[in-house]
C-alpha positions in Angstrom: 128.8 48.6 114.4 129.7 51.2 117.1 130.5 50.2 120.3 127.6 50.0 122.7 127.4 51.5 126.1 126.6 49.7 129.6 123.2 50.3 130.4 123.0 47.8 133.3 121.1 49.8 135.3 117.8 52.5 135.2 116.6 55.5 137.3 112.6 56.2 136.4 112.2 59.9 138.0 108.5 61.8 138.6 110.7 65.4 138.8 109.6 67.6 141.6 106.5 69.6 140.2 106.4 73.4 139.6 102.8 74.8 140.9 101.4 77.8 141.0 101.0 78.8 144.8 97.1 78.6 144.2 97.2 75.4 142.6 97.3 71.9 144.1 99.8 69.4 144.7 99.1 66.0 143.9 100.3 63.1 144.8 99.4 59.5 142.7 100.9 56.6 141.4 102.8 58.0 138.0 101.4 55.2 135.6 103.2 56.3 133.2 106.8 55.5 134.8 105.2 52.1 136.6 104.4 50.7 132.8 107.6 51.8 131.4 109.3 49.8 134.4 107.3 47.0 133.6 108.4 46.7 129.9 112.2 47.3 130.6 113.2 45.4 134.0 113.7 42.5 132.2 116.8 43.8 130.3 118.1 45.9 132.5 117.8 46.7 136.8 115.2 48.7 137.5 114.1 51.8 139.9 111.4 54.3 140.1 111.4 57.5 142.2 108.5 59.4 142.5 110.0 62.4 144.0 106.5 64.8 144.1 105.5 62.2 146.6 108.9 61.0 148.7 109.9 64.9 149.7 108.2 67.6 151.0 110.4 69.7 150.2 109.0 73.3 148.7 110.3 76.0 148.1 110.0 79.5 145.0 111.1 79.5 142.2 110.3 82.3 140.0 106.7 84.5 139.9 104.0 82.9 141.7 105.6 79.6 141.1 107.0 76.8 143.4 109.6 73.4 143.5 107.4 70.8 145.5 109.2 67.8 145.7 112.8 66.4 146.5 115.3 69.2 146.2 118.8 68.6 144.2 120.4 67.2 147.2 117.8 64.6 148.1 118.0 63.7 144.3 121.6 63.5 144.1 122.2 61.3 146.9 119.3 59.0 145.7 121.4 58.5 141.9 124.8 58.6 144.0 123.4 55.7 145.4 121.2 54.1 142.9 124.3 54.5 140.2 121.9 54.6 137.7 123.8 54.4 133.7 120.5 55.9 132.1 117.6 58.3 133.9 114.5 58.4 132.3 111.7 61.2 133.5 108.1 62.0 132.7 107.2 65.6 131.9 103.4 65.9 131.4 102.5 69.1 132.2 104.9 71.9 130.3 105.2 74.5 133.1 107.8 71.3 135.1 109.5 71.2 132.4 112.1 74.0 134.3 112.5 71.4 136.6 113.0 68.8 134.4 115.8 70.9 132.9 117.5 71.7 136.3 117.5 68.2 137.1 119.0 67.3 134.0 122.3 69.9 134.6 122.3 68.3 137.8 122.7 64.2 136.7 125.8 65.3 134.1 127.1 67.0 137.2 127.1 63.6 139.3 128.2 62.0 136.3 128.1 63.6 132.3 128.2 59.3 131.1 124.4 59.1 132.1 122.6 58.9 129.9 119.3 61.4 130.4 116.2 60.8 128.7 112.6 62.6 129.0 109.0 61.5 127.5 105.4 62.7 128.4 103.1 65.7 126.6 105.3 68.8 126.4 108.7 67.2 125.1 107.0 64.8 122.8 105.0 68.3 121.2 107.5 70.8 121.5 110.6 68.7 120.7 113.3 70.6 119.5 112.9 73.5 121.9 112.9 70.6 124.4 116.2 69.5 122.9 117.7 72.1 122.7 118.6 71.5 126.2 122.4 70.6 126.7 121.5 68.6 129.8 119.3 66.6 127.7 119.7 63.6 125.4 116.7 62.0 124.1 113.3 62.5 124.2 110.5 60.0 123.7 107.7 61.2 121.4 104.5 59.9 122.5 103.9 56.3 124.1 107.0 55.5 125.7 107.2 52.0 126.6 108.2 49.7 123.2 110.6 52.8 122.5 112.1 52.8 125.5 112.5 48.9 125.5 114.5 49.1 122.2 116.6 52.3 122.5 117.7 50.5 125.7 118.3 47.3 123.1 119.8 49.4 120.5 122.4 52.2 122.7 123.6 48.6 124.9 124.4 46.8 120.9 126.2 49.8 119.4 123.1 49.9 117.0 122.3 53.1 115.2 118.9 54.7 115.9 117.5 54.6 112.1 114.0 53.6 112.1 113.0 53.6 115.9 109.9 55.3 116.4 109.2 58.1 118.3 112.9 59.0 119.4 114.4 62.6 119.6 118.1 63.1 119.7 121.1 65.4 118.7 123.6 64.3 116.1 126.6 66.3 115.1 124.7 69.4 117.4 121.6 69.4 114.7 118.3 67.3 116.2 117.4 64.6 115.0 113.5 64.1 115.1 111.9 60.9 114.2 107.8 61.4 115.0 105.9 59.1 116.0 104.1 56.3 113.0 103.1 53.4 115.1 101.1 52.6 118.4 100.6 49.6 120.6 97.9 48.0 119.0 96.8 45.2 121.5 97.0 46.8 125.3 96.4 43.6 126.9 99.9 43.0 125.7 101.3 45.3 128.1 102.5 44.5 132.1 100.3 45.9 134.3 102.3 48.3 136.2 105.1 47.9 138.6 103.4 49.4 141.9 105.7 46.8 143.3 108.3 49.8 142.0 106.4 52.3 143.5 106.0 53.5 147.3 102.3 52.6 147.8 102.6 53.2 151.6 103.7 56.6 150.4 100.5 57.1 148.7 98.0 55.9 151.6 100.0 58.1 154.1 99.4 61.2 152.4 96.5 60.7 150.8 96.4 63.5 147.8 94.2 61.7 144.9 93.8 63.3 142.0 90.1 64.2 142.9 89.7 66.3 146.5 87.4 63.5 148.2 88.4 59.9 149.0 86.6 57.4 150.6 90.0 55.1 152.0 93.2 56.1 152.0 94.3 52.8 150.3 93.2 54.6 146.7 94.8 54.0 143.3 94.3 55.4 139.7 94.1 52.8 137.0 93.9 54.0 133.2 91.5 51.4 131.3 92.5 52.9 127.7 94.1 55.4 125.4 93.2 58.3 123.9 89.6 59.4 123.1 87.2 60.1 120.0 86.4 63.6 120.6 88.2 66.6 119.1 87.9 69.4 121.6 90.4 72.1 120.9 91.7 72.5 124.5 93.0 69.2 125.3 95.8 67.7 123.4 95.9 64.2 125.1 93.6 62.8 121.4 96.9 63.8 119.7 99.4 62.7 121.6 97.7 59.0 121.6 98.0 59.0 117.9 94.0 60.9 116.8 93.1 56.8 118.1 90.9 55.2 120.8 92.8 52.3 121.3 91.6 50.3 124.8 92.3 46.8 126.9 89.9 44.3 127.1 87.1 43.8 130.3 89.2 40.5 131.8 92.1 42.5 131.3 91.2 45.2 133.0 89.4 43.2 136.1 92.8 41.2 136.7 94.6 44.2 137.6 91.3 45.4 139.4 91.7 42.1 141.1 95.5 42.1 142.3 95.1 45.8 143.4 93.0 44.7 145.6 94.4 41.2 146.6 98.0 42.5 146.2 97.9 46.2 147.7 94.8 46.0 149.6 93.1 48.8 147.6 89.4 49.8 148.4 89.2 52.7 145.8 90.0 53.3 142.4 90.2 56.4 140.3 89.5 55.7 136.8 92.3 58.0 135.1 91.1 57.2 131.6 90.6 60.2 128.9 87.1 58.9 128.0 86.5 55.8 130.3 83.0 55.1 128.7 83.2 56.0 124.5 83.0 52.1 124.7 79.6 52.5 126.1 79.0 48.7 125.7 82.8 47.7 127.2 82.2 50.1 130.0 78.9 48.2 131.1 80.8 45.0 131.0 83.6 46.5 133.0 81.1 47.4 136.2 79.1 44.2 135.6 81.6 42.0 136.2 83.0 43.8 139.5 79.3 43.4 140.4 79.2 39.7 139.7 82.8 38.9 141.2 81.7 40.1 143.8 84.7 42.8 144.0 85.0 45.2 147.1 85.4 48.8 145.7 84.5 52.6 145.6 85.5 54.5 142.2 85.2 57.7 140.6 86.6 59.3 137.7 88.4 62.5 138.0 89.6 63.4 134.7 86.5 63.8 134.1 83.2 61.8 132.9 82.2 62.2 129.2 78.4 63.6 129.3 77.1 62.2 126.1 78.2 58.4 126.8 76.2 58.6 129.5 72.7 57.0 129.6 70.4 55.2 133.0 71.6 52.1 132.4 75.1 53.3 132.4 74.3 54.8 135.7 72.7 52.3 137.4 75.7 50.1 136.6 78.0 52.6 137.7 76.2 52.6 141.4 76.0 49.2 141.9 79.2 48.4 141.0 80.7 51.2 143.9 80.6 54.7 142.4 80.5 56.9 144.8 81.4 60.4 142.7 81.1 61.7 139.0 83.4 64.7 137.8 81.2 65.8 135.0 83.3 67.6 132.5 80.4 70.4 130.8 83.1 72.4 129.8 80.8 75.6 129.1 77.2 76.0 130.1 76.5 77.8 126.7 75.6 75.4 123.6 76.7 77.8 121.2 80.2 77.8 122.6 80.4 74.0 122.8 79.2 73.0 119.6 80.8 75.9 117.1 84.0 76.3 119.8 85.3 73.7 121.9 83.5 71.4 119.1 82.3 68.9 122.2 79.8 66.7 121.4 77.8 67.7 124.5 74.0 68.4 124.9 73.1 70.5 127.7 70.0 69.3 127.5 70.5 66.1 128.1 73.3 66.8 130.0 70.9 68.5 132.0 68.7 64.9 132.6 71.3 62.5 132.7 72.7 65.1 135.8 69.4 65.0 137.6 68.7 61.2 137.1 73.0 61.0 138.8 71.9 63.0 142.0 69.0 60.8 142.2 71.1 57.8 142.9 72.8 59.6 145.5 76.6 59.7 143.3 78.0 63.0 144.7 79.5 65.2 141.4 81.9 67.9 140.9 81.7 69.9 137.5 84.5 71.1 134.9 84.3 74.4 133.7 86.6 76.6 130.8 85.5 80.4 130.5 87.7 82.4 128.0 87.6 80.4 125.1 88.4 82.7 121.8 85.2 84.1 120.4 83.9 83.4 123.6 81.8 86.5 124.8 80.7 88.0 128.5 77.6 87.2 128.0 78.3 83.2 127.4 80.5 83.0 130.1 77.7 84.6 132.3 75.8 81.2 130.6 77.7 79.2 131.6 77.6 80.6 135.4 73.9 80.8 135.2 74.0 76.7 134.3 76.4 75.9 136.6 74.2 77.0 139.7 71.1 75.1 137.7 72.7 71.9 137.7 73.9 72.4 141.4 76.5 69.5 141.5 78.5 69.4 145.0 81.1 71.5 143.7 82.3 73.4 140.2 85.0 74.3 139.4 86.1 76.8 137.0 89.3 77.4 134.8 90.5 80.1 133.0 90.9 78.7 128.9 94.9 78.4 128.2 96.4 77.0 125.3 98.5 74.4 125.6 100.7 72.7 123.1 100.1 70.4 120.6 96.7 71.9 121.1 94.4 73.2 118.1 93.0 76.5 120.9 96.6 77.1 120.8 96.7 77.8 116.8 93.8 79.6 116.9 94.9 82.1 120.6 98.6 82.6 118.1 96.8 83.0 114.9 95.0 85.8 116.0 97.3 87.0 117.8 96.3 87.0 121.7 98.7 86.2 123.3 100.7 88.0 125.6 104.0 89.3 123.9 106.1 87.2 127.0 103.8 84.2 126.4 105.4 80.9 127.7 104.0 77.4 127.7 105.9 77.3 130.7 104.4 79.5 132.5 100.8 78.5 132.2 98.6 77.7 134.7 95.0 77.0 134.9 94.1 79.8 137.1 96.1 82.6 135.0 94.9 83.8 131.8 97.3 83.7 128.5 95.4 86.5 126.8 96.9 89.8 126.1 94.4 92.7 126.9 92.9 93.2 123.9 90.8 90.3 124.1 89.8 90.2 128.0 91.2 92.9 130.8 94.0 92.0 132.6 93.0 90.1 135.6 89.5 90.0 134.4 88.9 86.0 133.5 90.6 85.2 136.8 88.4 87.1 138.7 85.7 85.7 137.1 86.6 82.3 137.9 87.8 83.0 141.5 84.4 84.7 142.1 82.4 82.9 140.9 83.9 79.0 142.5 83.3 81.3 145.7 80.2 82.1 145.3 78.7 78.5 144.1 80.6 76.9 146.9 78.4 79.0 149.5 75.6 78.0 147.9 76.5 74.6 147.6 77.1 74.7 151.7 73.7 76.2 152.0 72.2 73.5 149.5 74.0 70.7 151.3 76.2 71.4 154.1 77.6 68.1 155.3 79.0 67.2 151.8 81.5 70.3 151.6 82.1 70.0 155.3 83.5 66.5 155.2 85.0 67.3 151.8 86.8 70.7 152.3 86.8 69.6 156.4 87.6 66.5 156.7 89.1 64.9 153.7 91.3 67.8 153.6 92.4 69.0 156.6 91.4 65.9 159.3 92.7 63.3 157.1 96.0 65.8 155.0 96.4 68.4 158.4 100.4 69.1 157.0 99.2 69.0 153.3 96.7 71.8 153.5 98.3 74.0 156.2 100.8 74.3 153.3 98.5 75.3 151.1 97.1 77.8 153.4 100.7 79.0 154.1 101.2 79.7 150.5 98.4 81.6 150.3 98.8 83.7 153.3 102.4 84.5 152.2 101.1 85.6 148.9 98.4 88.5 150.3 101.2 89.2 152.6 
């Protein structure tokens, strides 16, 4: 047996983010790391650093991208103080990997013996590419809690990594990749996220939840399920979670909500599931139990609600339990695009009816739309804009279709030679098109999306001026002046 490695202290790091200058930085609890911490904390001394939340450092990187979050000197100081034997990082978005790469290199400068581990969507789908970085030792593929725990145990004991599910590393200069084949079937078996290791007061002070709005500064995210039964071409999440839908029990979800309220004083929760209401019976029971137990909470769904799961009974229960806002994920206002291209099981006629009922219940509404799918015509894009205006949600966001790693959208765009010659996953942004000019003219999709957002916001203001004033004026500027001024400053600099 090989000699074991000393692994007594593990730093779990949510790295600084790399964002396009027109993108808002979200500051919320990194639940993925908090779950890993909860699972390994009995084996090692563990700390979590949320570098995006704990520092307001910002500097331009390449092109339109900014580094936001702790600087390398700040990260170095934290690492030198804690003296970890292992640093584990998450990389959810491809645009963040250039930061992860720099952080791994800085860690090896501090001490080349520190083991670096990275997990998340991007390295899970582009494992070989990410592993080519010399400063990166291990990649955890997909669901990370049990793999991380077993990795630590095996490295400590000197046991080999043969048979360890969902791990990648280098051996004799070659990548060894063991794809994930097993998933945690009983999600109730996972401890609640280790929020005691997170800077909870920072989230309350900074106040930048996933949605632009919040009903209380004491807000926090929760995830009650993993995966989604839908197969939308633009989404990689279903594949990341093993092409299966798993969910926590009603009692387990309610126990965490009660802990969040009692221990942390949380007054608003954001359901961050990919599809919280996919199991309609379970979702209804959760909302009923919130009411029955007298839990005083507000909540929303910033990651989107699956329109095809909603009915009047569900909405009535949501409203009674404390739902004050829904993000409605239409994605397209053209039925042909949804059915034949996106493969999203939304009936726009029914979605229109349910939207009207949601508004009647005085629940605020956001909407997501995506334009520029392969094969989508300009006429169909105009259908989406027309549909969005008919829905009259409070705010509507129009994104440019982006071929994320692990998605069918990327496979289609690549096979049809639609992507730019200098295409890079690491430079993807929902405000930029990745297509070459044989598909859409340069800047066309960006202009269409940007102009429609402005037009929609203006019409929405005329309909309900107080809603827009509260969300864009009070929630953004008055409650988060430094953050909002930073955004305005970047926009000003960009236009000089």
